[in-house]
LODREN-482763 format. One record per atom (N, C-alpha, C): residue number from 1; residue in one letter; atom name; x, y, z. Coordinates in Angstrom, 1 decimal, decimal comma, m for minus. Example, Ala and Ser with C-alpha at 12.3 -4.5 7.8 and 13.67 -1.06 7.14 Angstrom:
REC;i;aa;at;x;y;z
REC;1;A;N;13,2;m5,7;7,8
REC;1;A;CA;12,3;m4,5;7,8
REC;1;A;C;13,2;m3,3;7,8
REC;2;S;N;12,8;m2,2;7,1
REC;2;S;CA;13,7;m1,1;7,1
REC;2;S;C;12,9;0,0;7,9
end
This chain:
REC;i;aa;at;x;y;z
REC;1;M;N;125,2;47,4;106,3
REC;1;M;CA;126,0;46,2;106,3
REC;1;M;C;127,2;46,4;107,2
REC;2;G;N;127,8;45,4;107,5
REC;2;G;CA;128,8;45,4;108,5
REC;2;G;C;130,2;45,6;108,0
REC;3;I;N;131,1;45,9;108,9
REC;3;I;CA;132,5;45,9;108,5
REC;3;I;C;133,2;44,7;109,1
REC;4;F;N;134,0;44,7;109,4
REC;4;F;CA;135,2;44,0;109,7
REC;4;F;C;135,2;43,0;110,7
REC;5;N;N;139,6;37,0;112,9
REC;5;N;CA;139,4;35,8;113,2
REC;5;N;C;139,4;36,2;114,7
REC;6;R;N;139,3;36,0;115,5
REC;6;R;CA;138,7;36,4;116,7
REC;6;R;C;139,8;36,9;117,7
REC;7;T;N;139,4;37,8;118,5
REC;7;T;CA;140,4;38,4;119,5
REC;7;T;C;140,4;37,6;120,8
REC;8;K;N;141,2;38,1;121,7
REC;8;K;CA;141,2;37,5;123,0
REC;8;K;C;139,8;37,6;123,6
REC;9;T;N;139,2;38,8;123,4
REC;9;T;CA;137,9;39,0;124,0
REC;9;T;C;136,8;38,2;123,3
REC;10;A;N;137,1;37,8;122,0
REC;10;A;CA;136,1;37,2;121,2
REC;10;A;C;136,3;35,7;121,1
REC;11;A;N;137,2;35,1;122,0
REC;11;A;CA;137,5;33,7;121,9
REC;11;A;C;136,4;32,9;122,3
REC;12;T;N;135,4;33,4;123,1
REC;12;T;CA;134,2;32,7;123,5
REC;12;T;C;133,2;33,0;122,5
REC;13;T;N;132,6;32,0;121,9
REC;13;T;CA;131,6;32,3;120,9
REC;13;T;C;130,2;32,6;121,5
REC;14;L;N;129,3;33,0;120,7
REC;14;L;CA;128,0;33,4;121,2
REC;14;L;C;127,3;32,2;121,8
REC;15;A;N;127,6;31,0;121,3
REC;15;A;CA;126,9;29,8;121,8
REC;15;A;C;127,4;29,5;123,3
REC;16;A;N;128,4;30,1;123,7
REC;16;A;CA;128,9;29,9;125,1
REC;16;A;C;128,7;31,0;126,0
REC;17;T;N;127,9;32,0;125,6
REC;17;T;CA;127,7;33,2;126,4
REC;17;T;C;126,2;33,2;126,8
REC;18;P;N;125,8;34,1;127,8
REC;18;P;CA;124,4;34,3;128,1
REC;18;P;C;123,6;34,8;127,0
REC;19;T;N;124,2;35,3;125,9
REC;19;T;CA;123,4;35,8;124,8
REC;19;T;C;123,2;34,8;123,7
REC;20;T;N;123,2;33,5;124,1
REC;20;T;CA;122,9;32,5;123,1
REC;20;T;C;121,7;32,7;122,3
REC;21;P;N;121,7;32,7;121,0
REC;21;P;CA;120,6;33,0;120,2
REC;21;P;C;119,4;32,0;120,5
REC;22;A;N;118,2;32,6;120,6
REC;22;A;CA;117,1;31,7;120,7
REC;22;A;C;116,7;31,1;119,4
REC;23;A;N;117,0;31,8;118,3
REC;23;A;CA;116,7;31,3;116,9
REC;23;A;C;117,6;32,1;116,0
REC;24;V;N;118,1;31,3;115,0
REC;24;V;CA;119,0;32,0;114,0
REC;24;V;C;118,3;31,8;112,7
REC;25;A;N;118,2;32,9;112,0
REC;25;A;CA;117,6;33,0;110,6
REC;25;A;C;118,6;32,8;109,6
REC;26;V;N;118,2;32,1;108,5
REC;26;V;CA;119,1;31,9;107,4
REC;26;V;C;119,3;33,1;106,6
REC;27;A;N;120,5;33,4;106,2
REC;27;A;CA;120,8;34,6;105,4
REC;27;A;C;120,2;34,5;104,1
REC;28;G;N;119,8;35,6;103,5
REC;28;G;CA;119,2;35,5;102,1
REC;28;G;C;118,4;36,8;101,8
REC;29;P;N;117,7;36,8;100,7
REC;29;P;CA;116,9;37,9;100,3
REC;29;P;C;115,7;38,2;101,2
REC;30;G;N;115,1;39,3;101,1
REC;30;G;CA;113,9;39,6;101,9
REC;30;G;C;114,3;40,0;103,3
REC;31;L;N;115,3;40,9;103,4
REC;31;L;CA;115,8;41,2;104,8
REC;31;L;C;115,3;42,6;105,2
REC;32;G;N;114,2;43,0;104,7
REC;32;G;CA;113,7;44,3;105,1
REC;32;G;C;113,5;44,5;106,6
REC;33;H;N;113,2;43,4;107,3
REC;33;H;CA;113,0;43,5;108,8
REC;33;H;C;114,3;43,8;109,5
REC;34;L;N;115,4;43,7;108,9
REC;34;L;CA;116,7;44,1;109,5
REC;34;L;C;117,0;45,5;109,4
REC;35;T;N;116,3;46,3;108,6
REC;35;T;CA;116,6;47,7;108,4
REC;35;T;C;116,6;48,4;109,8
REC;36;G;N;117,6;49,2;110,0
REC;36;G;CA;117,7;50,0;111,2
REC;36;G;C;119,2;50,3;111,6
REC;37;D;N;119,4;50,8;112,8
REC;37;D;CA;120,7;51,2;113,2
REC;37;D;C;121,2;50,1;114,2
REC;38;Y;N;122,5;49,8;114,0
REC;38;Y;CA;123,2;48,8;114,8
REC;38;Y;C;124,5;49,3;115,3
REC;39;T;N;124,9;48,7;116,5
REC;39;T;CA;126,2;49,0;117,1
REC;39;T;C;127,0;47,7;117,1
REC;40;I;N;128,3;47,8;116,8
REC;40;I;CA;129,1;46,7;116,8
REC;40;I;C;129,4;46,2;118,2
REC;41;D;N;129,2;44,9;118,5
REC;41;D;CA;129,4;44,3;119,8
REC;41;D;C;130,9;43,9;119,8
REC;42;T;N;131,8;44,7;120,4
REC;42;T;CA;133,2;44,4;120,3
REC;42;T;C;133,6;43,2;121,0
REC;43;T;N;132,8;42,6;122,0
REC;43;T;CA;133,2;41,4;122,7
REC;43;T;C;133,0;40,2;121,8
REC;44;H;N;132,3;40,3;120,7
REC;44;H;CA;132,1;39,2;119,8
REC;44;H;C;132,5;39,5;118,4
REC;45;S;N;133,4;40,4;118,2
REC;45;S;CA;133,9;40,9;116,9
REC;45;S;C;135,4;41,0;116,9
REC;46;Q;N;135,9;41,1;115,7
REC;46;Q;CA;137,4;41,3;115,6
REC;46;Q;C;137,7;42,2;114,3
REC;47;V;N;138,6;43,0;114,5
REC;47;V;CA;139,3;43,8;113,4
REC;47;V;C;140,7;43,3;113,4
REC;48;G;N;141,1;42,5;112,3
REC;48;G;CA;142,4;41,9;112,3
REC;48;G;C;143,1;42,2;111,0
REC;49;F;N;144,4;41,8;110,9
REC;49;F;CA;145,2;42,1;109,8
REC;49;F;C;146,3;41,0;109,7
REC;50;A;N;146,9;40,9;108,5
REC;50;A;CA;148,1;40,0;108,3
REC;50;A;C;149,0;40,7;107,3
REC;51;V;N;150,3;40,6;107,5
REC;51;V;CA;151,3;41,2;106,6
REC;51;V;C;152,5;40,3;106,5
REC;52;R;N;153,0;40,2;105,3
REC;52;R;CA;154,2;39,3;105,0
REC;52;R;C;155,4;39,8;105,9
REC;53;H;N;156,1;38,8;106,4
REC;53;H;CA;157,3;39,1;107,3
REC;53;H;C;158,5;38,3;106,8
REC;54;A;N;159,6;39,0;106,6
REC;54;A;CA;160,8;38,4;106,2
REC;54;A;C;160,7;37,5;105,0
REC;55;M;N;159,7;37,8;104,1
REC;55;M;CA;159,6;37,2;102,8
REC;55;M;C;159,1;35,7;102,9
REC;56;V;N;158,9;35,2;104,1
REC;56;V;CA;158,6;33,8;104,2
REC;56;V;C;157,3;33,4;105,0
REC;57;T;N;156,8;34,3;105,8
REC;57;T;CA;155,6;34,0;106,6
REC;57;T;C;154,8;35,3;106,8
REC;58;N;N;153,7;35,2;107,6
REC;58;N;CA;152,8;36,3;107,9
REC;58;N;C;152,8;36,6;109,4
REC;59;V;N;152,8;37,9;109,7
REC;59;V;CA;152,5;38,3;111,1
REC;59;V;C;151,1;38,7;111,1
REC;60;R;N;150,4;38,2;112,1
REC;60;R;CA;148,9;38,5;112,2
REC;60;R;C;148,7;39,3;113,5
REC;61;G;N;147,7;40,2;113,5
REC;61;G;CA;147,4;41,0;114,6
REC;61;G;C;146,0;41,5;114,6
REC;62;S;N;145,7;42,3;115,6
REC;62;S;CA;144,3;42,8;115,7
REC;62;S;C;144,3;44,1;116,5
REC;63;F;N;143,2;44,8;116,6
REC;63;F;CA;143,0;46,0;117,4
REC;63;F;C;142,0;45,7;118,5
REC;64;A;N;142,4;45,9;119,7
REC;64;A;CA;141,5;45,6;120,8
REC;64;A;C;140,4;46,6;121,1
REC;65;E;N;140,7;47,9;120,7
REC;65;E;CA;139,7;48,9;121,1
REC;65;E;C;139,2;49,6;119,8
REC;66;Y;N;137,9;49,6;119,7
REC;66;Y;CA;137,3;50,3;118,5
REC;66;Y;C;135,8;50,4;118,8
REC;67;D;N;135,2;51,3;118,0
REC;67;D;CA;133,7;51,5;118,1
REC;67;D;C;133,2;51,5;116,6
REC;68;G;N;132,0;51,0;116,4
REC;68;G;CA;131,5;51,0;115,1
REC;68;G;C;130,0;51,0;115,1
REC;69;K;N;129,4;51,6;114,1
REC;69;K;CA;128,0;51,6;113,9
REC;69;K;C;127,6;51,4;112,5
REC;70;L;N;126,5;50,8;112,3
REC;70;L;CA;126,0;50,4;111,0
REC;70;L;C;124,6;50,9;110,8
REC;71;R;N;124,3;51,2;109,6
REC;71;R;CA;122,9;51,6;109,2
REC;71;R;C;122,5;50,6;108,1
REC;72;L;N;121,6;49,7;108,4
REC;72;L;CA;121,3;48,6;107,4
REC;72;L;C;119,9;48,9;106,7
REC;73;D;N;119,9;48,7;105,5
REC;73;D;CA;118,6;48,7;104,7
REC;73;D;C;118,5;47,4;104,0
REC;74;G;N;117,7;46,5;104,6
REC;74;G;CA;117,6;45,2;104,0
REC;74;G;C;116,9;45,1;102,7
REC;75;D;N;116,1;46,0;102,4
REC;75;D;CA;115,4;46,1;101,1
REC;75;D;C;116,2;46,7;100,0
REC;76;T;N;117,0;47,8;100,4
REC;76;T;CA;117,8;48,5;99,4
REC;76;T;C;119,2;48,6;100,0
REC;77;P;N;120,0;47,6;99,8
REC;77;P;CA;121,4;47,6;100,4
REC;77;P;C;122,2;48,8;100,0
REC;78;A;N;121,9;49,5;98,9
REC;78;A;CA;122,7;50,7;98,5
REC;78;A;C;122,5;51,8;99,5
REC;79;N;N;121,5;51,8;100,3
REC;79;N;CA;121,3;52,8;101,3
REC;79;N;C;121,9;52,5;102,7
REC;80;S;N;122,6;51,3;102,7
REC;80;S;CA;123,3;50,9;104,0
REC;80;S;C;124,6;51,7;104,1
REC;81;S;N;125,1;51,8;105,3
REC;81;S;CA;126,3;52,6;105,6
REC;81;S;C;127,0;52,0;106,8
REC;82;A;N;128,3;52,4;107,0
REC;82;A;CA;129,0;51,9;108,2
REC;82;A;C;130,1;52,9;108,6
REC;83;E;N;130,4;52,9;109,8
REC;83;E;CA;131,6;53,7;110,3
REC;83;E;C;132,3;52,9;111,4
REC;84;L;N;133,6;52,9;111,3
REC;84;L;CA;134,5;52,2;112,3
REC;84;L;C;135,6;53,1;112,7
REC;85;V;N;135,7;53,3;114,0
REC;85;V;CA;136,8;54,1;114,6
REC;85;V;C;137,7;53,2;115,5
REC;86;I;N;139,0;53,1;115,1
REC;86;I;CA;139,9;52,2;115,8
REC;86;I;C;141,0;53,0;116,6
REC;87;K;N;141,2;52,6;117,8
REC;87;K;CA;142,3;53,2;118,6
REC;87;K;C;143,6;52,4;118,2
REC;88;V;N;144,5;53,1;117,5
REC;88;V;CA;145,6;52,4;116,9
REC;88;V;C;146,6;51,9;118,0
REC;89;A;N;146,6;52,6;119,2
REC;89;A;CA;147,5;52,2;120,3
REC;89;A;C;147,1;50,8;120,8
REC;90;S;N;145,9;50,3;120,5
REC;90;S;CA;145,5;49,0;121,0
REC;90;S;C;145,9;47,9;120,1
REC;91;I;N;146,8;48,1;119,2
REC;91;I;CA;147,3;47,1;118,3
REC;91;I;C;148,0;46,0;119,1
REC;92;D;N;147,8;44,7;118,6
REC;92;D;CA;148,3;43,6;119,3
REC;92;D;C;148,7;42,5;118,3
REC;93;T;N;150,1;42,3;118,2
REC;93;T;CA;150,6;41,3;117,3
REC;93;T;C;151,2;40,1;118,1
REC;94;N;N;150,9;40,1;119,4
REC;94;N;CA;151,4;39,0;120,3
REC;94;N;C;152,9;39,1;120,5
REC;95;Q;N;153,5;40,4;120,4
REC;95;Q;CA;154,9;40,6;120,6
REC;95;Q;C;155,1;42,0;121,1
REC;96;A;N;155,3;42,3;122,3
REC;96;A;CA;155,2;43,6;122,9
REC;96;A;C;156,2;44,6;122,2
REC;97;Q;N;157,4;44,2;122,0
REC;97;Q;CA;158,4;45,1;121,4
REC;97;Q;C;158,0;45,5;120,0
REC;98;R;N;157,4;44,6;119,2
REC;98;R;CA;156,9;44,9;117,9
REC;98;R;C;155,8;45,9;118,0
REC;99;D;N;154,9;45,6;118,9
REC;99;D;CA;153,7;46,5;119,1
REC;99;D;C;154,1;47,9;119,4
REC;100;E;N;155,1;48,1;120,3
REC;100;E;CA;155,6;49,4;120,6
REC;100;E;C;156,2;50,1;119,4
REC;101;H;N;156,9;49,4;118,6
REC;101;H;CA;157,5;49,9;117,4
REC;101;H;C;156,3;50,4;116,4
REC;102;L;N;155,3;49,6;116,3
REC;102;L;CA;154,2;50,0;115,5
REC;102;L;C;153,5;51,2;115,9
REC;103;R;N;153,6;51,5;117,2
REC;103;R;CA;152,9;52,8;117,7
REC;103;R;C;153,7;54,0;117,5
REC;104;T;N;155,0;53,9;117,1
REC;104;T;CA;155,9;55,0;116,9
REC;104;T;C;155,7;55,7;115,5
REC;105;G;N;156,4;56,7;115,3
REC;105;G;CA;156,4;57,5;114,1
REC;105;G;C;156,8;56,7;112,8
REC;106;D;N;157,5;55,6;113,0
REC;106;D;CA;157,9;54,7;111,9
REC;106;D;C;156,6;54,1;111,2
REC;107;F;N;155,5;54,0;112,0
REC;107;F;CA;154,3;53,4;111,5
REC;107;F;C;153,1;54,3;111,8
REC;108;F;N;152,4;54,1;112,9
REC;108;F;CA;151,1;54,8;113,1
REC;108;F;C;151,2;56,1;113,9
REC;109;A;N;152,3;56,4;114,5
REC;109;A;CA;152,4;57,6;115,3
REC;109;A;C;151,2;57,8;116,1
REC;110;A;N;151,0;56,8;117,0
REC;110;A;CA;149,7;56,8;117,8
REC;110;A;C;149,5;58,0;118,7
REC;111;E;N;150,5;58,6;119,2
REC;111;E;CA;150,3;59,8;120,1
REC;111;E;C;149,8;61,0;119,3
REC;112;T;N;150,2;61,1;118,1
REC;112;T;CA;149,8;62,2;117,2
REC;112;T;C;148,5;61,9;116,5
REC;113;Y;N;148,3;60,7;116,0
REC;113;Y;CA;147,1;60,2;115,3
REC;113;Y;C;146,5;59,0;116,0
REC;114;P;N;145,8;59,2;117,1
REC;114;P;CA;145,3;58,1;117,9
REC;114;P;C;144,3;57,2;117,3
REC;115;E;N;143,6;57,7;116,2
REC;115;E;CA;142,5;56,9;115,6
REC;115;E;C;142,7;56,7;114,1
REC;116;M;N;142,3;55,5;113,7
REC;116;M;CA;142,1;55,1;112,3
REC;116;M;C;140,6;55,0;112,0
REC;117;V;N;140,2;55,6;111,0
REC;117;V;CA;138,7;55,7;110,7
REC;117;V;C;138,3;55,2;109,3
REC;118;F;N;137,3;54,4;109,3
REC;118;F;CA;136,7;54,0;108,0
REC;118;F;C;135,2;54,6;108,0
REC;119;R;N;134,9;55,2;106,9
REC;119;R;CA;133,5;55,7;106,7
REC;119;R;C;133,1;55,2;105,3
REC;120;S;N;132,0;54,5;105,2
REC;120;S;CA;131,5;54,0;103,9
REC;120;S;C;131,0;55,2;103,0
REC;121;T;N;131,1;55,0;101,7
REC;121;T;CA;130,6;55,9;100,7
REC;121;T;C;129,6;55,3;99,8
REC;122;A;N;129,6;53,9;99,7
REC;122;A;CA;128,7;53,2;98,8
REC;122;A;C;128,6;51,8;99,2
REC;123;A;N;127,5;51,1;98,9
REC;123;A;CA;127,3;49,7;99,2
REC;123;A;C;126,5;49,1;98,1
REC;124;E;N;126,7;47,8;97,9
REC;124;E;CA;126,0;47,1;96,9
REC;124;E;C;125,9;45,6;97,2
REC;125;R;N;124,8;45,0;96,8
REC;125;R;CA;124,7;43,6;96,9
REC;125;R;C;125,2;43,0;95,6
REC;126;R;N;126,1;42,0;95,8
REC;126;R;CA;126,7;41,3;94,6
REC;126;R;C;125,9;40,1;94,2
REC;127;S;N;125,7;39,2;95,1
REC;127;S;CA;124,9;38,0;94,8
REC;127;S;C;124,7;37,2;96,1
REC;128;G;N;123,5;36,6;96,2
REC;128;G;CA;123,2;35,8;97,4
REC;128;G;C;123,5;36,7;98,7
REC;129;D;N;124,4;36,2;99,5
REC;129;D;CA;124,7;36,9;100,8
REC;129;D;C;126,0;37,6;100,7
REC;130;S;N;126,5;37,9;99,5
REC;130;S;CA;127,7;38,6;99,3
REC;130;S;C;127,5;40,1;99,0
REC;131;Y;N;128,2;41,0;99,6
REC;131;Y;CA;128,0;42,4;99,4
REC;131;Y;C;129,4;43,0;99,2
REC;132;R;N;129,4;44,3;98,8
REC;132;R;CA;130,6;45,0;98,6
REC;132;R;C;130,4;46,5;99,2
REC;133;M;N;131,3;46,9;100,0
REC;133;M;CA;131,2;48,3;100,5
REC;133;M;C;132,4;49,1;100,2
REC;134;T;N;132,3;50,2;99,7
REC;134;T;CA;133,4;51,1;99,4
REC;134;T;C;133,4;52,3;100,4
REC;135;G;N;134,6;52,7;100,8
REC;135;G;CA;134,6;53,8;101,8
REC;135;G;C;136,0;54,4;101,8
REC;136;D;N;136,0;55,4;102,7
REC;136;D;CA;137,3;56,2;102,9
REC;136;D;C;137,9;55,7;104,2
REC;137;L;N;139,2;55,3;104,1
REC;137;L;CA;140,0;54,9;105,2
REC;137;L;C;141,0;55,9;105,5
REC;138;T;N;141,0;56,5;106,7
REC;138;T;CA;142,0;57,5;107,1
REC;138;T;C;142,9;56,9;108,1
REC;139;I;N;144,2;57,0;107,8
REC;139;I;CA;145,3;56,5;108,7
REC;139;I;C;146,3;57,7;108,8
REC;140;K;N;146,6;58,1;110,0
REC;140;K;CA;147,4;59,3;110,2
REC;140;K;C;146,7;60,5;109,5
REC;141;D;N;147,3;61,2;108,6
REC;141;D;CA;146,7;62,3;108,0
REC;141;D;C;146,4;62,1;106,5
REC;142;T;N;146,2;60,8;106,2
REC;142;T;CA;146,0;60,4;104,8
REC;142;T;C;144,7;59,6;104,7
REC;143;T;N;143,9;60,0;103,7
REC;143;T;CA;142,6;59,3;103,4
REC;143;T;C;142,6;58,7;102,0
REC;144;R;N;142,3;57,4;101,9
REC;144;R;CA;142,3;56,7;100,6
REC;144;R;C;141,1;55,8;100,6
REC;145;Q;N;140,6;55,5;99,4
REC;145;Q;CA;139,5;54,7;99,2
REC;145;Q;C;139,9;53,2;99,3
REC;146;V;N;139,0;52,4;100,0
REC;146;V;CA;139,2;51,0;100,1
REC;146;V;C;137,9;50,3;99,7
REC;147;V;N;138,0;49,1;99,3
REC;147;V;CA;136,8;48,3;98,9
REC;147;V;C;136,8;47,0;99,8
REC;148;L;N;135,7;46,8;100,5
REC;148;L;CA;135,5;45,7;101,4
REC;148;L;C;134,6;44,7;100,8
REC;149;D;N;135,0;43,4;100,7
REC;149;D;CA;134,1;42,3;100,3
REC;149;D;C;133,5;41,7;101,6
REC;150;L;N;132,2;41,6;101,6
REC;150;L;CA;131,5;41,2;102,8
REC;150;L;C;130,5;40,0;102,6
REC;151;D;N;130,4;39,1;103,6
REC;151;D;CA;129,4;38,0;103,6
REC;151;D;C;128,5;38,2;104,8
REC;152;F;N;127,2;38,2;104,5
REC;152;F;CA;126,2;38,3;105,6
REC;152;F;C;126,1;36,9;106,2
REC;153;T;N;126,4;36,7;107,4
REC;153;T;CA;126,5;35,3;108,0
REC;153;T;C;125,2;35,0;108,8
REC;154;G;N;124,3;35,9;108,9
REC;154;G;CA;123,0;35,5;109,6
REC;154;G;C;122,5;36,5;110,6
REC;155;H;N;121,3;36,3;111,1
REC;155;H;CA;120,8;37,2;112,2
REC;155;H;C;120,1;36,3;113,2
REC;156;A;N;120,0;36,9;114,4
REC;156;A;CA;119,4;36,1;115,5
REC;156;A;C;118,7;37,0;116,5
REC;157;T;N;117,8;36,5;117,3
REC;157;T;CA;117,3;37,2;118,4
REC;157;T;C;117,8;36,4;119,6
REC;158;D;N;118,6;37,0;120,5
REC;158;D;CA;119,2;36,3;121,6
REC;158;D;C;118,2;36,1;122,8
REC;159;A;N;118,7;35,5;123,8
REC;159;A;CA;117,8;35,2;125,0
REC;159;A;C;117,3;36,4;125,7
REC;160;Y;N;117,9;37,6;125,4
REC;160;Y;CA;117,4;38,8;126,0
REC;160;Y;C;116,6;39,6;125,1
REC;161;G;N;116,2;39,0;123,9
REC;161;G;CA;115,4;39,7;123,0
REC;161;G;C;116,1;40,7;122,1
REC;162;V;N;117,5;40,7;122,1
REC;162;V;CA;118,3;41,6;121,3
REC;162;V;C;118,5;41,0;119,9
REC;163;D;N;118,2;41,8;118,9
REC;163;D;CA;118,5;41,4;117,5
REC;163;D;C;119,9;41,6;117,1
REC;164;R;N;120,5;40,6;116,6
REC;164;R;CA;121,9;40,6;116,2
REC;164;R;C;122,0;40,3;114,7
REC;165;V;N;123,1;40,8;114,1
REC;165;V;CA;123,4;40,5;112,7
REC;165;V;C;124,9;40,2;112,7
REC;166;G;N;125,3;39,3;111,7
REC;166;G;CA;126,7;39,0;111,6
REC;166;G;C;127,3;39,2;110,2
REC;167;F;N;128,5;39,7;110,1
REC;167;F;CA;129,2;39,8;108,8
REC;167;F;C;130,6;39,4;108,9
REC;168;E;N;131,2;38,8;107,9
REC;168;E;CA;132,6;38,6;107,7
REC;168;E;C;133,1;39,3;106,5
REC;169;G;N;134,2;40,0;106,6
REC;169;G;CA;134,7;40,7;105,5
REC;169;G;C;136,2;40,8;105,3
REC;170;S;N;136,7;41,3;104,2
REC;170;S;CA;138,1;41,3;104,0
REC;170;S;C;138,4;42,4;102,9
REC;171;A;N;139,6;42,9;103,0
REC;171;A;CA;140,1;43,9;102,0
REC;171;A;C;141,7;43,8;102,0
REC;172;T;N;142,3;44,1;100,9
REC;172;T;CA;143,7;44,2;100,8
REC;172;T;C;144,1;45,6;100,5
REC;173;I;N;145,1;46,2;101,2
REC;173;I;CA;145,5;47,5;101,0
REC;173;I;C;147,1;47,6;100,8
REC;174;D;N;147,6;48,6;100,2
REC;174;D;CA;149,0;48,9;100,2
REC;174;D;C;149,3;49,9;101,3
REC;175;R;N;150,0;49,5;102,3
REC;175;R;CA;150,2;50,4;103,4
REC;175;R;C;151,0;51,6;103,1
REC;176;T;N;151,8;51,6;102,0
REC;176;T;CA;152,6;52,7;101,7
REC;176;T;C;151,8;53,9;101,2
REC;177;A;N;150,5;53,5;100,7
REC;177;A;CA;149,6;54,6;100,2
REC;177;A;C;149,2;55,5;101,3
REC;178;W;N;149,3;55,0;102,6
REC;178;W;CA;148,9;55,8;103,7
REC;178;W;C;150,2;56,3;104,5
REC;179;G;N;151,3;56,3;103,8
REC;179;G;CA;152,5;56,8;104,5
REC;179;G;C;153,2;55,8;105,4
REC;180;L;N;152,8;54,6;105,5
REC;180;L;CA;153,4;53,6;106,3
REC;180;L;C;154,5;52,9;105,5
REC;181;T;N;155,6;53,6;105,4
REC;181;T;CA;156,7;53,2;104,4
REC;181;T;C;157,9;52,5;105,1
REC;182;Y;N;157,9;52,4;106,4
REC;182;Y;CA;159,1;51,9;107,0
REC;182;Y;C;159,4;50,5;106,5
REC;183;N;N;160,7;50,2;106,3
REC;183;N;CA;161,1;48,8;106,0
REC;183;N;C;162,6;48,6;106,3
REC;184;A;N;163,1;47,4;106,1
REC;184;A;CA;164,5;47,1;106,3
REC;184;A;C;164,8;46,0;105,3
REC;185;A;N;166,0;46,2;104,7
REC;185;A;CA;166,5;45,2;103,7
REC;185;A;C;167,1;44,0;104,4
REC;186;L;N;166,8;42,8;103,8
REC;186;L;CA;167,4;41,6;104,4
REC;186;L;C;168,7;41,2;103,7
REC;187;E;N;169,6;40,6;104,4
REC;187;E;CA;170,9;40,3;103,9
REC;187;E;C;170,8;39,3;102,7
REC;188;T;N;169,7;38,5;102,8
REC;188;T;CA;169,5;37,4;101,8
REC;188;T;C;168,7;37,9;100,6
REC;189;G;N;168,4;39,2;100,6
REC;189;G;CA;167,5;39,8;99,6
REC;189;G;C;166,1;40,0;100,0
REC;190;G;N;165,5;41,0;99,4
REC;190;G;CA;164,1;41,3;99,8
REC;190;G;C;164,0;42,2;101,0
REC;191;V;N;162,8;42,4;101,5
REC;191;V;CA;162,6;43,3;102,6
REC;191;V;C;161,9;42,6;103,8
REC;192;L;N;162,0;43,3;105,0
REC;192;L;CA;161,5;42,7;106,2
REC;192;L;C;160,0;42,6;106,2
REC;193;I;N;159,3;43,7;105,7
REC;193;I;CA;157,9;43,8;105,8
REC;193;I;C;157,2;44,0;104,5
REC;194;G;N;156,2;43,2;104,2
REC;194;G;CA;155,5;43,3;102,9
REC;194;G;C;154,7;44,6;102,9
REC;195;E;N;154,4;45,1;101,7
REC;195;E;CA;153,6;46,3;101,5
REC;195;E;C;152,1;46,0;101,5
REC;196;K;N;151,7;44,9;101,1
REC;196;K;CA;150,3;44,5;101,1
REC;196;K;C;149,9;44,1;102,5
REC;197;V;N;148,8;44,6;102,9
REC;197;V;CA;148,2;44,2;104,2
REC;197;V;C;146,8;43,7;104,0
REC;198;K;N;146,5;42,5;104,5
REC;198;K;CA;145,2;41,9;104,4
REC;198;K;C;144,4;42,2;105,6
REC;199;L;N;143,3;42,9;105,5
REC;199;L;CA;142,4;43,2;106,6
REC;199;L;C;141,3;42,2;106,7
REC;200;S;N;140,9;41,9;107,9
REC;200;S;CA;139,8;40,9;108,1
REC;200;S;C;138,9;41,4;109,1
REC;201;F;N;137,6;41,2;108,9
REC;201;F;CA;136,6;41,7;109,8
REC;201;F;C;135,6;40,6;110,1
REC;202;D;N;135,4;40,4;111,4
REC;202;D;CA;134,4;39,4;111,9
REC;202;D;C;133,5;40,1;112,9
REC;203;I;N;132,3;40,4;112,4
REC;203;I;CA;131,4;41,4;113,1
REC;203;I;C;130,1;40,8;113,6
REC;204;S;N;129,8;41,1;114,9
REC;204;S;CA;128,5;40,9;115,4
REC;204;S;C;128,0;42,3;115,9
REC;205;A;N;126,8;42,6;115,4
REC;205;A;CA;126,3;43,9;115,7
REC;205;A;C;124,8;43,8;116,3
REC;206;V;N;124,5;44,7;117,2
REC;206;V;CA;123,2;44,6;117,9
REC;206;V;C;122,3;45,8;117,5
REC;207;K;N;121,1;45,6;117,3
REC;207;K;CA;120,2;46,6;116,8
REC;207;K;C;119,8;47,5;117,9
REC;208;A;N;119,7;48,8;117,6
REC;208;A;CA;119,3;49,8;118,6
REC;208;A;C;117,9;49,6;119,0
REC;209;A;N;117,6;49,9;120,2
REC;209;A;CA;116,2;49,7;120,7
REC;209;A;C;115,3;50,8;120,0
end
């Protein structure tokens, strides 16, 4: 199964690219033919996040550089697995000064810990096209368990004969559990940055030949 709203590179949908699907299959049971190894197509995927800012709104961002691989078992979802490796220096919140701050030791310490890694440890089908994947998320030198809720959005064979699958997913984590504790008090009360971070994943993956 897959991991993780669209990036600058993913602003063009599949329908507008040379890889327009020749046929799209409806998601559902009986997906044994999807069993195999897949690689995340980063030009049509996104790893994003949102966090509360100044107690009144959300800052949204994404990571531009990452690699991921999936092992799908359509008949026995519990045998499925995933790995995602993110280059934290590629963080983009649409504000350069903020991005630079996020790369420092106050947050990700990108020079010392250049990668953030997710590796699944368990997977299950909940109902219909909904799945759940549990795994270990490592940020800096801390590893904690996270749970991803996933929806299988379909599969297709594109104009070049490449098999694709799609997933959308989300998870909510407490950033302080990974040592990302930086904050600042507001004069009006409260803090500048929320502790809860909402992760979002919009994934297109291609099957290995």
